[in-house]
KETORMI-42759 format. One line per field, with one value per residue (C-alpha): residue in one letter; y, x, z. Coordinates in nm, 2 decimals. Each point is the difference from the previous one (the first is absolute). Layout:
// KETORMI-42759
residuo <- c(A	...)
py <- c(Y	...)
px <- c(X	...)
pz <- c(Z	...)
***
This chain:
// KETORMI-42759
residuo <- c(M	R	T	I	S	L	A	V	L	G	M	L	L	T	S	S	V	Q	S	T	N	I	G	Y	K	Q	L	G	Q	F	S	H	P	S	P	A	F	V	K	V	A	K	F	P	G	Q	K	D	S	L	L	I	S	E	F	S	V	F	G	K	G	K	V	A	V	I	S	D	I	G	D	K	I	Q	S	G	N	F	A	D	I	H	S	S	V	L	S	D	K	F	T	W	P	N	N	V	D	V	V	P	A	E	V	F	G	Q	D	V	N	A	V	V	V	P	D	G	F	L	V	P	F	H	S	N	G	E	I	Y	V	I	T	T	N	T	S	N	V	E	Q	A	E	Q	V	Y	Q	L	T	T	Q	K	S	G	Y	F	Y	H	T	G	K	W	V	D	L	N	G	D	G	R	L	D	F	V	T	A	R	S	N	A	K	A	N	Q	G	E	L	I	W	L	E	H	P	E	Q	G	L	Q	Q	T	P	W	T	E	H	L	I	T	S	G	P	D	V	I	F	E	L	H	E	L	P	Q	Y	P	N	S	Y	I	I	F	S	A	E	F	F	S	H	K	L	Q	V	Y	Q	I	S	K	N	G	G	E	V	I	N	K	A	L	I	D	G	T	L	D	Q	V	Y	S	V	Q	L	L	D	I	N	N	D	G	K	Q	E	L	L	V	N	N	H	E	T	D	S	S	K	A	G	V	F	V	F	N	V	P	Q	D	L	F	N	S	N	F	T	R	K	T	I	A	T	G	F	K	N	A	F	S	F	T	V	P	N	M	C	P	G	F	P	Y	A	V	Y	P	Q	T	N	N	K	H	G	R	P	H	I	L	I	A	G	D	G	D	Y	S	A	H	L	L	T	P	T	T	D	D	T	M	Y	Q	M	S	L	I	K	N	L	G	G	T	V	G	S	I	T	F	G	D	S	N	N	N	G	W	L	E	F	Y	V	P	N	Y	D	K	G	Y	I	E	V	Y	E	F	Y	E	I	T	E	S	S	G	F	L	T	E)
py <- c(0.53	-0.06	-0.28	-0.13	-0.43	-0.11	-0.35	0.07	0.12	-0.30	-0.23	0.19	-0.03	-0.36	-0.11	-0.06	0.34	0.17	0.40	-0.05	0.38	0.09	0.09	0.25	0.26	0.11	0.44	-0.01	0.06	0.24	-0.06	-0.06	-0.11	-0.35	0.01	-0.29	0.02	0.24	0.10	0.24	0.19	0.29	0.25	0.22	0.22	-0.07	-0.21	-0.33	-0.05	-0.23	-0.09	-0.21	-0.14	-0.08	-0.18	-0.15	-0.20	0.23	0.35	0.17	-0.07	0.29	0.03	0.25	0.12	0.12	0.20	0.04	-0.32	-0.02	0.35	-0.05	-0.42	0.19	0.27	-0.26	0.16	-0.26	0.16	0.26	-0.19	0.01	-0.10	0.21	-0.19	0.00	-0.10	-0.20	-0.13	-0.33	-0.35	-0.20	0.14	-0.17	0.01	0.36	0.12	0.34	0.02	-0.02	0.39	-0.20	-0.06	0.33	0.23	0.14	0.27	-0.24	-0.12	-0.34	-0.29	-0.29	-0.22	-0.29	-0.05	-0.28	-0.34	-0.28	0.14	0.03	0.40	0.03	-0.25	0.26	0.10	0.27	0.16	0.36	0.24	0.27	0.32	0.23	0.35	0.01	0.20	-0.14	-0.40	0.03	0.15	-0.16	0.17	-0.28	-0.40	-0.13	-0.33	-0.18	-0.28	-0.12	-0.19	-0.35	-0.14	-0.18	0.04	0.12	0.11	-0.03	0.11	0.08	0.11	0.27	-0.11	0.15	-0.36	0.23	0.15	0.35	0.14	0.08	-0.29	-0.19	-0.18	-0.39	-0.14	-0.33	-0.01	-0.23	-0.09	-0.26	-0.33	-0.27	0.14	0.24	0.29	0.24	0.14	0.35	0.28	0.36	0.23	0.28	0.28	0.29	0.23	-0.18	0.05	0.26	-0.32	-0.25	-0.26	-0.16	-0.25	-0.35	-0.36	-0.33	-0.18	-0.32	-0.19	-0.12	0.25	0.15	0.16	0.02	0.01	0.08	0.13	0.02	-0.02	-0.30	-0.02	-0.31	0.13	0.31	0.18	-0.12	0.06	-0.29	-0.02	-0.19	-0.04	-0.12	-0.14	0.02	-0.13	-0.26	-0.14	0.03	0.16	0.08	0.19	0.17	0.17	0.25	0.23	0.33	0.10	-0.06	-0.23	-0.31	-0.36	-0.17	-0.22	-0.16	-0.28	-0.08	0.04	-0.14	-0.17	-0.10	0.31	0.04	0.39	0.19	0.34	0.18	-0.09	0.21	-0.04	0.08	-0.18	-0.13	-0.16	0.33	-0.21	0.08	-0.23	0.08	-0.15	0.05	0.06	-0.11	-0.03	-0.14	0.16	-0.28	-0.03	-0.33	0.05	-0.30	0.09	0.35	0.05	0.22	-0.17	0.02	-0.10	-0.03	0.16	-0.19	0.16	-0.14	0.13	-0.24	-0.35	-0.07	-0.02	0.23	-0.14	0.10	0.03	0.14	0.24	0.10	-0.21	0.01	0.34	-0.10	0.23	0.19	-0.07	0.16	-0.04	0.12	-0.05	-0.22	0.10	-0.05	0.03	0.03	0.34	0.17	-0.08	0.30	-0.10	0.32	0.10	0.16	0.21	0.17	0.01	-0.38	-0.21	-0.34	-0.34	-0.08	0.28	-0.02	-0.08	0.21	-0.18	0.15	-0.29	0.11	-0.17	-0.16	0.38	0.03	0.11	-0.25	0.02	-0.28	0.02	-0.14	-0.29	-0.19	-0.33	-0.15	0.17	0.32	0.17	0.03	0.13	0.24	0.17	0.36	0.03	-0.11	0.36	-0.19	0.16	-0.12	0.12	0.00	0.16	0.12	0.31	0.10	0.27	0.21	0.31	0.14	-0.05	-0.13	-0.30	-0.28	-0.08	0.11	-0.26	0.07	-0.22	0.08	-0.09	-0.05	-0.08	0.19	0.34	0.07	-0.08	-0.09	0.08	-0.14	0.01	-0.23	0.08	-0.20	-0.21	0.07	-0.11	0.33	0.00	-0.33	-0.08	0.29	-0.09	0.20)
px <- c(2.15	0.19	0.25	0.25	-0.03	0.28	-0.08	-0.33	0.17	0.21	-0.26	-0.23	0.34	0.03	-0.37	-0.21	-0.16	0.04	-0.01	0.23	0.13	-0.35	-0.10	-0.28	0.05	-0.31	-0.02	-0.26	-0.37	-0.28	-0.36	-0.31	-0.31	-0.06	0.15	-0.17	0.09	0.27	0.10	0.27	-0.11	0.02	-0.28	0.05	0.27	0.11	0.23	-0.06	-0.23	-0.12	-0.34	-0.14	-0.32	-0.12	-0.31	-0.10	-0.33	-0.12	0.12	-0.03	0.21	0.23	0.20	0.37	0.30	0.31	0.15	0.36	0.08	0.34	0.10	-0.16	0.24	0.27	0.02	0.03	-0.25	-0.25	-0.17	-0.10	-0.18	-0.39	-0.26	-0.37	-0.26	-0.24	-0.29	-0.16	-0.33	0.08	-0.04	0.32	0.19	0.29	0.20	0.05	0.16	0.02	-0.24	0.28	0.01	-0.16	-0.37	-0.09	0.25	0.36	-0.23	-0.18	0.16	-0.18	0.05	-0.26	-0.12	-0.14	-0.18	-0.13	0.10	-0.19	0.00	-0.32	-0.17	0.28	-0.14	-0.15	0.29	0.03	0.24	0.09	0.15	0.19	0.15	0.24	0.12	0.21	0.26	0.01	-0.12	-0.05	-0.27	-0.32	-0.30	-0.26	-0.08	-0.22	-0.15	0.02	-0.24	-0.33	0.01	-0.04	-0.06	0.24	0.25	0.36	0.22	0.46	0.13	-0.04	0.16	-0.08	-0.05	-0.26	-0.26	-0.22	0.24	-0.13	0.37	-0.09	0.12	-0.21	0.05	0.01	0.00	-0.14	-0.22	-0.03	-0.34	0.29	-0.19	0.10	-0.01	-0.26	0.28	-0.05	0.23	-0.16	0.07	-0.10	-0.07	0.19	-0.30	0.08	-0.04	0.27	-0.02	-0.29	-0.19	-0.03	-0.10	0.18	-0.23	0.10	0.09	0.04	0.28	-0.05	-0.02	0.28	0.30	-0.04	0.31	0.31	0.10	0.18	-0.05	0.20	0.03	0.18	0.09	-0.14	-0.37	-0.06	-0.30	0.02	0.09	0.10	-0.09	0.20	-0.22	0.11	-0.37	0.06	-0.35	-0.03	0.38	0.06	0.26	-0.15	0.07	-0.26	-0.03	-0.26	-0.03	0.12	-0.34	-0.28	0.26	-0.22	0.17	0.19	0.18	0.04	0.23	0.06	0.39	0.02	-0.25	0.18	0.21	-0.28	-0.09	0.18	0.05	0.23	0.13	0.23	0.11	0.37	0.33	0.17	0.32	0.05	0.04	-0.33	-0.22	-0.28	-0.10	-0.25	0.10	-0.27	-0.05	-0.27	-0.15	-0.05	-0.09	0.17	0.39	0.09	-0.22	0.15	0.24	0.12	0.00	0.12	-0.18	0.13	-0.23	-0.06	-0.06	-0.39	-0.12	-0.33	0.09	0.35	0.12	0.16	0.29	0.02	0.38	-0.03	0.24	-0.09	-0.12	0.03	-0.20	-0.20	-0.29	0.03	-0.22	-0.35	-0.23	-0.29	-0.03	0.28	0.30	0.04	0.38	0.13	-0.07	0.06	0.33	0.22	0.26	0.22	0.38	0.14	0.26	-0.22	0.27	0.09	-0.33	0.21	-0.09	-0.27	-0.16	0.00	-0.33	-0.14	-0.27	-0.24	-0.03	-0.35	-0.12	0.34	0.08	0.34	0.13	0.20	0.29	-0.01	0.36	0.06	0.25	0.22	-0.17	-0.35	-0.11	-0.08	0.05	0.07	-0.22	0.12	-0.14	0.01	-0.17	-0.31	-0.15	-0.23	-0.29	-0.19	0.18	-0.28	0.17	0.35	0.08	0.32	0.17	0.29	-0.11	0.24	0.19	0.32	0.01	-0.16	-0.31	-0.15	-0.29	-0.24	-0.14	-0.33	-0.06	-0.40	-0.01	0.25	-0.05	0.33	0.14	0.40	0.17	0.31	0.27	0.12	0.42	0.30	0.22	0.33	0.27	0.03	-0.36	-0.11	-0.34	-0.18	-0.28	-0.18)
pz <- c(0.21	-0.37	-0.02	-0.21	-0.04	-0.27	0.20	-0.22	-0.26	-0.03	0.03	-0.26	-0.23	0.01	-0.06	-0.30	-0.01	-0.31	0.12	0.27	-0.01	0.09	0.37	0.15	0.33	0.16	-0.02	0.27	0.08	0.05	0.13	-0.15	0.14	-0.11	-0.32	-0.22	-0.39	-0.06	-0.37	-0.15	-0.34	-0.16	-0.08	-0.32	-0.03	0.37	0.23	0.14	0.24	0.29	0.01	0.29	0.07	0.37	0.11	0.31	0.19	0.19	-0.22	-0.29	-0.29	-0.13	-0.29	0.03	-0.14	0.04	-0.27	-0.16	0.21	-0.12	0.12	0.34	0.03	-0.12	0.24	0.28	0.24	0.03	0.28	-0.24	-0.21	0.06	-0.31	-0.07	-0.01	-0.34	0.12	0.27	-0.17	-0.06	0.17	-0.07	-0.25	-0.23	-0.26	-0.02	-0.35	-0.22	-0.25	-0.37	-0.15	-0.31	0.16	0.12	-0.13	0.08	0.22	0.26	0.26	0.12	0.23	-0.06	0.31	-0.02	0.37	0.23	0.14	0.15	0.34	0.12	-0.05	-0.26	-0.27	-0.19	-0.22	-0.31	-0.26	0.11	-0.18	0.23	-0.24	0.21	-0.08	-0.29	0.18	0.35	-0.01	0.40	-0.07	-0.10	-0.24	-0.06	0.03	-0.25	0.04	-0.36	0.11	0.05	0.37	-0.01	0.35	0.17	-0.27	0.02	-0.23	0.00	-0.30	-0.39	-0.35	-0.21	-0.34	-0.33	-0.02	-0.25	-0.25	0.07	0.11	0.40	0.24	0.18	0.32	0.02	0.33	0.24	0.27	0.25	0.29	0.16	-0.15	-0.21	-0.36	0.01	-0.07	-0.31	-0.26	-0.13	-0.18	0.12	-0.34	-0.05	-0.08	-0.21	0.31	0.19	0.38	-0.05	-0.11	0.30	0.06	-0.34	-0.17	0.11	-0.21	0.11	-0.19	0.24	0.28	0.17	0.06	0.33	0.19	-0.22	-0.36	-0.25	-0.40	-0.26	-0.37	-0.16	-0.40	-0.05	0.11	-0.23	0.10	0.29	0.44	0.15	0.37	0.27	0.31	0.36	0.08	0.41	0.12	-0.33	0.08	-0.37	-0.21	-0.35	-0.30	-0.27	-0.31	-0.07	-0.27	-0.05	-0.08	0.28	0.19	-0.13	0.12	-0.29	0.22	0.33	0.20	0.32	0.06	0.34	0.27	0.22	0.24	0.19	0.06	-0.29	0.09	-0.30	-0.27	-0.30	-0.32	-0.04	-0.15	0.34	-0.22	-0.20	-0.31	-0.23	0.15	0.24	0.33	0.26	0.37	0.24	0.38	0.20	0.34	0.28	0.34	0.02	-0.05	-0.15	-0.30	-0.05	-0.28	-0.34	-0.31	-0.40	-0.25	-0.38	-0.23	-0.29	-0.37	0.00	0.30	-0.07	-0.10	0.16	0.35	0.24	0.23	0.33	0.21	0.39	0.09	0.34	0.28	0.42	0.04	0.39	0.10	0.32	0.28	-0.02	0.32	-0.19	-0.42	-0.14	-0.20	-0.35	-0.17	-0.23	-0.16	-0.29	-0.20	-0.23	-0.24	0.03	-0.16	0.31	-0.26	-0.21	-0.33	0.05	-0.10	-0.10	0.16	0.20	0.25	0.32	0.17	0.29	0.23	0.24	0.24	0.11	0.24	0.14	0.09	-0.21	-0.33	-0.21	-0.29	-0.24	-0.21	-0.33	0.07	-0.29	0.03	-0.03	0.30	-0.19	0.34	0.36	0.24	0.33	0.24	-0.03	0.29	0.25	0.08	0.24	-0.14	-0.33	-0.31	-0.30	-0.31	-0.02	-0.30	-0.15	-0.18	-0.13	0.17	0.08	-0.37	0.18	-0.25	0.28	0.08	0.39	0.10	0.23	0.29	0.19	0.35	0.05	0.33	0.15	-0.21	-0.19	-0.38	0.02	-0.33	-0.12	-0.28	-0.23	-0.03	-0.13	0.23	-0.02	0.27	0.18	0.02	0.10	0.07	0.16	0.26	0.28)
***
């Protein structure tokens, strides 16, 4: 039941928290088996959809979709929200996402699926593309395998860029066999026949990247892509400069080798001052090591130091009888109100093995952020996704509970004296 807590409101208004007028409320929840990676995404010419990956040690991996998710959330009929499975041919589908229209054209609806994990019998991963009906995104048409299998290697994410100047967007991805220094960054060459010519030709860029990376164009490095790489199994945060013509490595540097199991990296302007930072987290069985960090990014990426600041600690893994839990999961920088992007963003954190969702709220002092618990869900929270799918100017965010089989939906809102801070 929602209640109004003016005491909480008063505490917020007298603290160093910068965005004191921002709260969040739970809109509801709906059932879905083993929701792992979730993503609010838009197919060409469609309203927002929600993509969901699911997997288990003993079952098949599946990718599902809920079309027009904003309309369904707005209706308030959460018991009537159901997904459609697009395919169950996967082993362990990870960061699923809609393929941009510029890859295959406006008349093709497609989802890219990086697949596989270190779990026994699931480690032979691939990169897949699912196509759907252009007028009904819940109806799959075909599944294409872009990669040629490399035994024991699996994939988590990828980026679409042109790496040979032919005007077609190729796919850059990292793969791992769960061993240190054996990750590989590769690119899959988009052929003239597109999805009608698979598998795509594979090119090795470099060893090292294994799980999550980001690819950017920076003005001080023309004709190049800059790759920031969270190398989980090698315990390294690294940066690479590669040529736009073929992906040859031009420069490489170690940013930090002390974070242990580096899990993700994002380049963003976290202070909203025109200077870029890296938002980074590790992923640890030892809760005392777990944290979220910000690195200042120097102009010279390869001959200067990156300075690090810790912005969140205190995560605590839930006890597990089987495989040890690991935390935290991925952080997500968001502006709660779509037309107000001043100051620092808030940061949502999927706690993963601590079974919780967290929120970092900007402060006015040197701490940068204050962490609060959104909710302990009592099950693995492996990801969070967000979007203003109901177009009311405030972000909704979706928190999956993998172990208990449901997805909770929240929405940011403005705290006023009359509303207070809304809770369950």
